[in-house]
C-alpha positions as CSV (number, residue, x, y, z in Angstrom):
1,M,51.0,-39.7,-121.7
2,M,50.9,-43.3,-120.6
3,L,47.3,-43.6,-121.6
4,S,48.0,-42.3,-125.1
5,L,50.6,-44.8,-125.5
6,V,48.1,-47.6,-124.8
7,W,45.7,-46.2,-127.4
8,I,48.4,-45.7,-130.1
9,A,49.9,-49.2,-129.5
10,T,46.4,-50.7,-129.8
11,A,45.6,-48.7,-132.9
12,V,48.9,-49.7,-134.6
13,Y,48.4,-53.3,-133.7
14,S,44.9,-53.2,-135.2
15,M,46.0,-51.5,-138.4
16,I,48.7,-54.2,-138.9
17,N,46.6,-57.3,-138.0
18,D,43.1,-56.1,-138.8
19,T,42.2,-53.3,-141.2
20,F,43.7,-49.9,-141.4
21,A,40.2,-48.3,-140.9
22,H,39.6,-50.1,-137.8
23,G,42.9,-49.1,-136.4
24,L,42.1,-45.5,-137.3
25,E,38.8,-45.8,-135.6
26,I,40.5,-46.9,-132.4
27,L,43.1,-44.1,-132.7
28,L,40.3,-41.4,-133.2
29,F,38.3,-42.8,-130.3
30,G,41.3,-42.8,-128.0
31,A,42.1,-39.2,-129.0
32,F,38.6,-38.0,-128.3
33,F,38.6,-40.1,-125.0
34,I,41.8,-38.4,-123.8
35,A,40.7,-35.0,-124.8
36,G,37.4,-35.6,-122.9
37,I,39.2,-36.6,-119.8
38,A,41.5,-33.6,-120.0
39,L,38.6,-31.3,-120.3
40,I,36.8,-32.8,-117.3
41,Q,40.0,-32.7,-115.3
42,A,40.4,-29.0,-116.2
43,Y,37.0,-28.2,-115.2
44,M,37.2,-30.1,-111.9
45,I,40.5,-28.3,-111.0
46,R,38.8,-25.0,-111.8
47,M,35.9,-25.7,-109.7
48,L,38.0,-26.9,-106.8
49,K,40.0,-23.6,-106.9
50,L,36.8,-21.6,-106.8
51,Y,35.6,-23.6,-103.9
52,D,38.8,-23.1,-102.0
53,K,38.7,-19.3,-102.8
54,N,35.1,-19.0,-101.5
55,L,35.9,-21.0,-98.4
56,K,38.8,-18.7,-97.6
57,N,36.5,-15.6,-98.1
58,E,33.9,-17.0,-95.7
59,I,36.5,-17.9,-93.0
60,K,37.7,-14.4,-93.3
61,K,34.2,-13.0,-92.9
62,K,33.6,-15.1,-89.8
63,N,36.9,-14.0,-88.2
64,K,36.0,-10.3,-88.9
65,K,32.7,-10.7,-87.3
66,R,34.2,-12.3,-84.0
67,R,36.4,-9.3,-83.5
């Protein structure tokens, strides 16, 4: 949320003081950048949950073998 405010503020400032097209480019780049970060974050969370699940399963298997 805060990151999007930075991109929006920069884009609006650029639209007013530079050209509208330059501000629009900044806005689009910011949107794609934030979307990319969100996708990477979602992937990493999914991978960490899978790793944790596999780790717990291996611990259970080792505990069953000890008994």
